LUMSEKOL-417374 format. One record per residue (C-alpha): residue number from 1; residue in one letter; x, y, z. Coordinates in Angstrom, 3 decimals. Layout:
N
{NUM 'A' {X Y Z}};
...
This chain:
381
{1 'M' {0.000 0.000 0.000}};
{2 'S' {1.533 3.297 -1.074}};
{3 'E' {1.870 6.226 1.317}};
{4 'I' {-0.062 9.534 0.840}};
{5 'A' {1.779 12.854 0.755}};
{6 'A' {0.508 15.987 2.568}};
{7 'D' {-1.098 17.316 -0.627}};
{8 'G' {-2.959 14.046 -1.168}};
{9 'T' {-0.752 12.666 -3.992}};
{10 'P' {0.331 9.073 -3.522}};
{11 'L' {3.987 8.349 -2.965}};
{12 'V' {5.221 5.523 -5.166}};
{13 'A' {8.008 3.434 -3.638}};
{14 'P' {11.157 3.323 -5.793}};
{15 'P' {11.627 0.008 -7.573}};
{16 'E' {14.207 -2.396 -6.149}};
{17 'P' {17.481 -2.500 -8.089}};
{18 'R' {17.571 -5.400 -10.525}};
{19 'R' {20.620 -7.536 -11.047}};
{20 'A' {22.007 -7.947 -14.519}};
{21 'P' {21.198 -11.291 -16.155}};
{22 'I' {23.858 -13.943 -15.657}};
{23 'T' {24.081 -14.240 -19.431}};
{24 'M' {25.379 -10.648 -19.581}};
{25 'I' {28.005 -10.601 -16.815}};
{26 'G' {29.922 -13.107 -14.744}};
{27 'P' {31.399 -16.534 -15.545}};
{28 'V' {28.457 -17.626 -17.693}};
{29 'A' {28.773 -14.567 -19.898}};
{30 'W' {32.548 -15.007 -20.149}};
{31 'A' {32.186 -18.659 -21.129}};
{32 'R' {29.502 -17.820 -23.696}};
{33 'E' {31.656 -15.127 -25.270}};
{34 'N' {35.025 -16.891 -25.188}};
{35 'L' {34.288 -20.620 -25.265}};
{36 'F' {30.917 -21.039 -26.974}};
{37 'A' {30.695 -18.023 -29.268}};
{38 'N' {30.018 -20.114 -32.411}};
{39 'W' {29.907 -23.731 -33.503}};
{40 'W' {33.663 -23.862 -34.260}};
{41 'S' {34.607 -22.450 -30.854}};
{42 'T' {32.133 -24.803 -29.151}};
{43 'A' {33.586 -27.846 -30.927}};
{44 'I' {37.153 -26.938 -29.941}};
{45 'T' {36.073 -26.256 -26.338}};
{46 'L' {34.283 -29.609 -26.036}};
{47 'A' {37.250 -31.434 -27.568}};
{48 'M' {39.668 -29.759 -25.148}};
{49 'I' {37.400 -30.559 -22.189}};
{50 'Y' {37.307 -34.209 -23.272}};
{51 'L' {41.103 -34.410 -23.585}};
{52 'I' {41.706 -32.634 -20.260}};
{53 'V' {39.250 -34.867 -18.400}};
{54 'K' {40.691 -37.989 -20.009}};
{55 'F' {44.250 -36.950 -19.097}};
{56 'A' {43.219 -36.003 -15.547}};
{57 'V' {41.496 -39.367 -14.975}};
{58 'S' {44.505 -41.259 -16.375}};
{59 'F' {46.962 -39.254 -14.293}};
{60 'V' {44.987 -39.705 -11.071}};
{61 'S' {44.766 -43.418 -11.755}};
{62 'W' {48.507 -43.651 -12.467}};
{63 'A' {49.739 -41.312 -9.731}};
{64 'F' {47.409 -42.253 -6.865}};
{65 'L' {44.990 -45.138 -7.366}};
{66 'N' {47.439 -47.721 -8.752}};
{67 'A' {50.614 -46.293 -7.230}};
{68 'V' {53.063 -48.097 -4.976}};
{69 'W' {54.251 -45.945 -2.103}};
{70 'V' {56.458 -48.290 -0.048}};
{71 'V' {58.478 -51.404 -0.891}};
{72 'P' {60.164 -53.836 1.507}};
{73 'V' {63.860 -53.334 2.180}};
{74 'S' {66.212 -56.119 3.205}};
{75 'P' {68.488 -55.798 6.264}};
{76 'Q' {71.335 -55.152 3.814}};
{77 'G' {69.489 -52.068 2.537}};
{78 'I' {68.482 -53.564 -0.822}};
{79 'A' {64.973 -52.609 -1.921}};
{80 'N' {62.635 -55.199 -3.389}};
{81 'T' {61.000 -53.416 -6.316}};
{82 'E' {59.068 -56.387 -7.696}};
{83 'A' {55.755 -54.739 -6.744}};
{84 'C' {56.694 -51.650 -8.760}};
{85 'R' {57.835 -53.645 -11.778}};
{86 'A' {54.672 -55.742 -11.683}};
{87 'L' {52.658 -52.589 -12.422}};
{88 'K' {54.313 -52.349 -15.873}};
{89 'G' {53.619 -48.612 -16.105}};
{90 'V' {49.989 -48.785 -14.977}};
{91 'G' {50.836 -47.078 -11.684}};
{92 'A' {53.573 -44.871 -10.322}};
{93 'C' {56.331 -46.154 -8.076}};
{94 'W' {56.592 -43.389 -5.497}};
{95 'A' {58.624 -45.757 -3.348}};
{96 'V' {61.714 -44.451 -5.146}};
{97 'I' {61.004 -41.043 -3.588}};
{98 'T' {60.246 -42.616 -0.201}};
{99 'E' {63.574 -44.453 -0.192}};
{100 'K' {65.766 -41.897 -1.992}};
{101 'H' {64.355 -38.538 -0.863}};
{102 'R' {67.282 -37.857 1.469}};
{103 'F' {69.830 -38.576 -1.236}};
{104 'I' {67.906 -36.430 -3.733}};
{105 'L' {67.681 -33.482 -1.337}};
{106 'F' {71.125 -33.649 0.280}};
{107 'G' {73.311 -35.700 -2.069}};
{108 'T' {76.324 -37.445 -0.531}};
{109 'Y' {76.270 -35.331 2.620}};
{110 'P' {76.851 -37.628 5.648}};
{111 'Y' {73.573 -39.352 6.447}};
{112 'E' {73.684 -38.789 10.187}};
{113 'Q' {74.307 -35.053 9.614}};
{114 'H' {71.334 -34.432 7.285}};
{115 'W' {69.753 -32.175 9.882}};
{116 'R' {72.355 -29.544 8.992}};
{117 'P' {71.504 -29.109 5.260}};
{118 'L' {67.816 -29.322 6.228}};
{119 'I' {68.240 -26.318 8.522}};
{120 'V' {70.219 -24.582 5.768}};
{121 'C' {67.319 -24.984 3.328}};
{122 'L' {64.873 -23.631 5.923}};
{123 'L' {67.201 -20.673 6.601}};
{124 'F' {67.319 -19.847 2.883}};
{125 'I' {63.528 -19.973 2.609}};
{126 'G' {63.141 -17.832 5.728}};
{127 'L' {65.657 -15.348 4.333}};
{128 'Y' {63.685 -15.113 1.085}};
{129 'I' {60.422 -14.525 2.980}};
{130 'V' {61.882 -11.810 5.209}};
{131 'S' {63.564 -10.081 2.261}};
{132 'A' {60.268 -10.064 0.355}};
{133 'M' {58.487 -8.046 3.064}};
{134 'R' {58.782 -4.330 2.383}};
{135 'R' {58.682 -3.422 6.074}};
{136 'F' {62.110 -5.064 6.422}};
{137 'W' {63.664 -3.090 3.571}};
{138 'R' {66.118 -1.250 5.786}};
{139 'W' {69.859 -1.278 6.130}};
{140 'E' {69.543 -3.772 8.988}};
{141 'L' {68.440 -6.348 6.407}};
{142 'A' {72.020 -6.457 5.091}};
{143 'L' {73.184 -7.445 8.575}};
{144 'V' {70.534 -10.181 8.644}};
{145 'W' {71.833 -11.507 5.320}};
{146 'I' {75.429 -11.503 6.563}};
{147 'G' {74.475 -13.263 9.788}};
{148 'V' {72.296 -15.907 8.112}};
{149 'L' {74.834 -16.640 5.362}};
{150 'T' {77.569 -16.980 7.977}};
{151 'L' {75.395 -19.415 9.913}};
{152 'I' {74.762 -21.354 6.696}};
{153 'G' {78.502 -21.656 6.097}};
{154 'V' {79.070 -22.854 9.662}};
{155 'L' {76.351 -25.492 9.323}};
{156 'M' {77.509 -26.771 5.954}};
{157 'W' {81.227 -26.940 6.755}};
{158 'G' {81.051 -27.679 10.452}};
{159 'G' {84.281 -28.262 12.306}};
{160 'I' {83.108 -26.219 15.301}};
{161 'L' {80.521 -26.516 18.065}};
{162 'G' {80.845 -30.288 18.046}};
{163 'M' {79.854 -30.630 14.394}};
{164 'P' {82.210 -32.781 12.290}};
{165 'Y' {83.858 -31.113 9.321}};
{166 'V' {82.241 -31.873 5.940}};
{167 'P' {84.293 -30.910 2.850}};
{168 'Q' {82.590 -29.170 -0.033}};
{169 'E' {82.954 -32.283 -2.195}};
{170 'R' {80.315 -33.985 -0.013}};
{171 'W' {77.765 -31.199 -0.440}};
{172 'G' {74.909 -31.777 -2.832}};
{173 'G' {71.217 -31.609 -3.603}};
{174 'L' {68.937 -28.708 -2.812}};
{175 'P' {71.436 -26.741 -0.637}};
{176 'I' {73.859 -26.512 -3.576}};
{177 'T' {71.096 -25.242 -5.863}};
{178 'L' {70.035 -22.615 -3.323}};
{179 'I' {73.636 -21.558 -2.658}};
{180 'L' {74.431 -21.121 -6.362}};
{181 'A' {71.176 -19.286 -7.092}};
{182 'T' {71.245 -17.033 -4.017}};
{183 'F' {74.877 -15.964 -4.167}};
{184 'G' {74.813 -15.808 -7.958}};
{185 'L' {71.868 -13.426 -8.195}};
{186 'A' {72.808 -11.481 -5.039}};
{187 'F' {76.197 -10.538 -6.517}};
{188 'A' {75.126 -10.425 -10.175}};
{189 'F' {72.408 -7.827 -9.594}};
{190 'P' {74.649 -5.008 -8.257}};
{191 'L' {77.227 -5.941 -10.898}};
{192 'S' {74.562 -5.581 -13.580}};
{193 'I' {73.615 -2.110 -12.315}};
{194 'L' {77.228 -0.936 -12.489}};
{195 'V' {77.658 -2.404 -15.988}};
{196 'A' {74.390 -0.843 -17.208}};
{197 'L' {75.465 2.536 -15.894}};
{198 'G' {78.895 2.022 -17.438}};
{199 'R' {77.377 1.374 -20.871}};
{200 'R' {75.685 4.764 -20.654}};
{201 'S' {78.799 6.514 -19.384}};
{202 'R' {80.331 9.436 -21.275}};
{203 'L' {83.821 8.097 -20.599}};
{204 'P' {84.849 6.064 -23.680}};
{205 'A' {87.129 3.658 -21.782}};
{206 'I' {84.480 2.664 -19.240}};
{207 'K' {81.783 2.367 -21.904}};
{208 'A' {83.994 0.230 -24.162}};
{209 'L' {84.971 -2.043 -21.267}};
{210 'C' {81.332 -2.609 -20.266}};
{211 'V' {80.254 -3.223 -23.872}};
{212 'L' {83.098 -5.721 -24.326}};
{213 'Y' {82.129 -7.562 -21.128}};
{214 'V' {78.436 -7.817 -22.034}};
{215 'E' {78.962 -8.855 -25.643}};
{216 'L' {81.693 -11.352 -24.774}};
{217 'I' {79.727 -13.055 -21.997}};
{218 'R' {76.436 -13.094 -23.926}};
{219 'G' {78.206 -14.481 -26.969}};
{220 'V' {79.058 -17.809 -25.304}};
{221 'P' {76.838 -20.368 -23.532}};
{222 'L' {76.967 -20.822 -19.767}};
{223 'I' {78.382 -24.325 -20.241}};
{224 'S' {81.528 -22.909 -21.841}};
{225 'L' {82.008 -20.484 -18.949}};
{226 'L' {81.635 -23.318 -16.456}};
{227 'F' {84.227 -25.342 -18.341}};
{228 'M' {86.552 -22.338 -18.379}};
{229 'A' {86.083 -21.817 -14.649}};
{230 'S' {86.661 -25.490 -13.923}};
{231 'V' {89.521 -26.286 -16.308}};
{232 'M' {91.181 -23.127 -17.599}};
{233 'F' {90.944 -20.754 -14.644}};
{234 'P' {93.192 -22.825 -12.314}};
{235 'L' {95.973 -22.651 -14.949}};
{236 'F' {96.244 -18.879 -14.443}};
{237 'L' {96.564 -19.097 -10.660}};
{238 'P' {99.950 -18.991 -8.900}};
{239 'E' {101.464 -22.337 -8.044}};
{240 'G' {100.113 -23.687 -4.787}};
{241 'L' {96.951 -21.579 -4.903}};
{242 'N' {93.772 -23.528 -5.547}};
{243 'I' {90.225 -22.147 -5.548}};
{244 'D' {87.361 -24.431 -4.666}};
{245 'K' {85.407 -25.836 -7.629}};
{246 'L' {82.105 -24.594 -6.215}};
{247 'L' {83.519 -21.070 -5.899}};
{248 'R' {84.792 -21.146 -9.482}};
{249 'A' {81.364 -22.216 -10.714}};
{250 'Q' {79.782 -19.495 -8.595}};
{251 'I' {82.005 -16.843 -10.197}};
{252 'A' {81.071 -18.078 -13.684}};
{253 'I' {77.358 -17.897 -12.847}};
{254 'I' {77.748 -14.390 -11.393}};
{255 'L' {79.529 -13.107 -14.500}};
{256 'F' {77.011 -14.753 -16.836}};
{257 'A' {73.947 -13.523 -14.928}};
{258 'G' {75.440 -10.038 -14.551}};
{259 'A' {75.765 -9.593 -18.321}};
{260 'Y' {72.130 -10.533 -18.998}};
{261 'L' {70.746 -8.518 -16.102}};
{262 'A' {72.795 -5.508 -17.212}};
{263 'E' {70.864 -5.362 -20.476}};
{264 'V' {67.558 -5.541 -18.614}};
{265 'V' {68.588 -2.686 -16.314}};
{266 'R' {69.852 -0.674 -19.278}};
{267 'A' {66.460 -1.091 -20.933}};
{268 'G' {64.824 0.427 -17.861}};
{269 'L' {67.253 3.342 -17.896}};
{270 'Q' {66.537 4.040 -21.556}};
{271 'A' {62.770 3.775 -21.071}};
{272 'L' {62.786 6.472 -18.398}};
{273 'P' {61.698 9.867 -19.788}};
{274 'R' {64.465 12.398 -20.279}};
{275 'G' {62.566 14.819 -18.073}};
{276 'Q' {63.405 12.742 -14.997}};
{277 'Y' {67.116 13.205 -15.652}};
{278 'E' {66.674 16.913 -16.225}};
{279 'A' {64.587 17.345 -13.069}};
{280 'A' {67.255 15.567 -11.000}};
{281 'E' {69.963 17.760 -12.502}};
{282 'A' {67.881 20.873 -11.791}};
{283 'L' {67.919 19.953 -8.096}};
{284 'G' {71.697 20.135 -8.135}};
{285 'L' {72.187 16.517 -7.092}};
{286 'S' {75.452 14.742 -7.679}};
{287 'Y' {75.629 11.890 -10.176}};
{288 'W' {75.399 9.122 -7.592}};
{289 'K' {72.602 10.781 -5.609}};
{290 'K' {70.663 11.462 -8.807}};
{291 'T' {71.138 7.867 -9.914}};
{292 'G' {70.494 6.223 -6.553}};
{293 'F' {67.499 8.242 -5.374}};
{294 'I' {65.669 9.204 -8.590}};
{295 'I' {66.782 7.340 -11.709}};
{296 'L' {67.410 3.760 -10.592}};
{297 'P' {64.239 3.277 -8.483}};
{298 'Q' {62.054 4.335 -11.409}};
{299 'A' {64.062 2.382 -13.973}};
{300 'L' {63.966 -0.844 -11.949}};
{301 'R' {60.239 -0.434 -11.403}};
{302 'L' {59.720 -0.442 -15.164}};
{303 'V' {61.610 -3.703 -15.710}};
{304 'I' {60.340 -5.865 -12.847}};
{305 'P' {58.830 -8.516 -15.200}};
{306 'P' {61.984 -9.088 -17.309}};
{307 'L' {64.168 -8.967 -14.182}};
{308 'V' {62.166 -11.718 -12.470}};
{309 'N' {62.011 -13.671 -15.720}};
{310 'T' {65.813 -13.595 -15.797}};
{311 'F' {65.986 -14.586 -12.114}};
{312 'I' {63.771 -17.613 -12.788}};
{313 'G' {65.851 -18.613 -15.793}};
{314 'F' {69.102 -18.512 -13.858}};
{315 'F' {67.612 -20.388 -10.902}};
{316 'K' {66.954 -23.270 -13.293}};
{317 'D' {70.281 -22.828 -15.098}};
{318 'T' {72.129 -23.773 -11.907}};
{319 'S' {71.443 -27.377 -12.929}};
{320 'L' {74.128 -27.007 -15.630}};
{321 'V' {76.851 -27.329 -12.983}};
{322 'L' {76.432 -31.101 -13.294}};
{323 'I' {78.804 -31.005 -16.288}};
{324 'I' {81.704 -30.044 -13.994}};
{325 'G' {80.859 -32.586 -11.324}};
{326 'I' {78.909 -30.501 -8.801}};
{327 'F' {76.087 -32.402 -7.132}};
{328 'D' {73.132 -30.039 -7.454}};
{329 'L' {69.472 -31.045 -7.027}};
{330 'L' {69.003 -32.349 -10.587}};
{331 'T' {72.273 -34.290 -10.523}};
{332 'A' {71.343 -35.911 -7.213}};
{333 'G' {67.991 -36.949 -8.666}};
{334 'K' {69.608 -38.481 -11.746}};
{335 'T' {72.171 -40.294 -9.608}};
{336 'A' {69.468 -41.709 -7.333}};
{337 'I' {68.078 -43.889 -10.126}};
{338 'I' {71.443 -45.263 -11.277}};
{339 'E' {71.096 -48.053 -8.720}};
{340 'P' {69.875 -51.173 -10.593}};
{341 'A' {66.933 -51.693 -8.252}};
{342 'W' {65.494 -48.291 -9.156}};
{343 'Q' {66.301 -48.097 -12.845}};
{344 'G' {63.203 -47.457 -14.916}};
{345 'F' {61.498 -45.185 -12.391}};
{346 'G' {62.948 -41.877 -13.521}};
{347 'V' {59.562 -40.338 -14.341}};
{348 'E' {58.587 -40.223 -10.663}};
{349 'V' {61.915 -38.638 -9.735}};
{350 'Y' {61.730 -36.006 -12.462}};
{351 'I' {58.141 -35.135 -11.545}};
{352 'T' {59.263 -34.580 -7.946}};
{353 'L' {62.212 -32.449 -9.035}};
{354 'G' {59.932 -30.481 -11.348}};
{355 'L' {57.564 -29.750 -8.468}};
{356 'I' {60.451 -28.463 -6.338}};
{357 'Y' {61.668 -26.159 -9.107}};
{358 'F' {58.090 -25.085 -9.818}};
{359 'C' {57.469 -24.086 -6.187}};
{360 'F' {60.457 -21.741 -6.117}};
{361 'C' {59.873 -20.302 -9.600}};
{362 'F' {56.130 -19.849 -9.079}};
{363 'A' {56.768 -18.075 -5.766}};
{364 'M' {59.113 -15.644 -7.527}};
{365 'S' {56.576 -15.072 -10.288}};
{366 'K' {53.665 -14.387 -7.920}};
{367 'Y' {55.748 -12.097 -5.747}};
{368 'S' {56.914 -10.086 -8.745}};
{369 'S' {53.310 -9.729 -9.961}};
{370 'G' {52.227 -8.364 -6.581}};
{371 'L' {55.246 -6.066 -6.366}};
{372 'E' {54.639 -4.716 -9.864}};
{373 'A' {50.962 -4.077 -9.097}};
{374 'E' {51.854 -2.266 -5.876}};
{375 'F' {54.511 -0.087 -7.480}};
{376 'N' {52.275 0.799 -10.439}};
{377 'R' {49.184 1.540 -8.366}};
{378 'H' {49.575 5.280 -8.934}};
{379 'R' {49.325 4.759 -12.707}};
{380 'R' {45.716 3.527 -12.382}};
{381 'R' {44.461 6.583 -10.523}};
């Protein structure tokens, strides 16, 4: 019943707001427009759905329903894999991961000391998480890095606090991958900034030196640099001086990553409008203050996606150190299935290794997406 106004005219209640039809907005509308727009699109969509469902059912059956998770082991430590071989590919043999996960993760590190590389891996992950939080972006974070990396070295080498000494030749698995990736990118990034600035320098000698470094390093594959670091570099050292093989590989990775990152940083510097340089010069700032406080922050913000893409690529490229005999995560996984009892079950091992690499790379990708969105929020206003 409508209300009556003072002058006797009825007051009509405003109509309730109506929601848009689901065929106009929302998931149904998106599917209708993108997946079922015409008969050709509908046919392709239905075919893809059929293939995806068929693959998903087959994978679940292979990976979970028909899988073998544990096999009996003799007192001599020999695994009986007859149950896995009886499957003949119908199911997965995850028992290889159950039995070999320690070797895959930690390589030939002494078995009774595996708690040390485990803590090292947790320290690396914790260091990544803390460094990703913007509220910790202060100078004290550098002290945290120094302290944590020192603790990592103490745990890996030992020799103090009652821990037996473990030479670098016994290191392997995931700690080696994290060490190569962390130190490689941590030192390559500032090197790349200096090289990118050097390529834009007005001093011919510095510019020529930086151009020569970038073009020379980018002109050869990483494998050749690792071979040079492993075989050729010791020939140039004084007699009696020997540098650890892991350190030589680390230097090669730093130089290689620095050259590629330098071009990404240089792209950001060139993409920055000339007015930013002129405004900084108008303030009377010195070159390093202008670069550090105004130019570089804006340039790096522009190239976050290619920077993280390069980081992800080099994290995976650490697996190439296997060619010079360093036991990284991938090498440990390949070595785990050399044993005759486990030959033929490499698919399960490689799937596990792929998941480990995916977790780290996906975390970097998602973090970079969030960081880019936060830094570019002002552009959407």
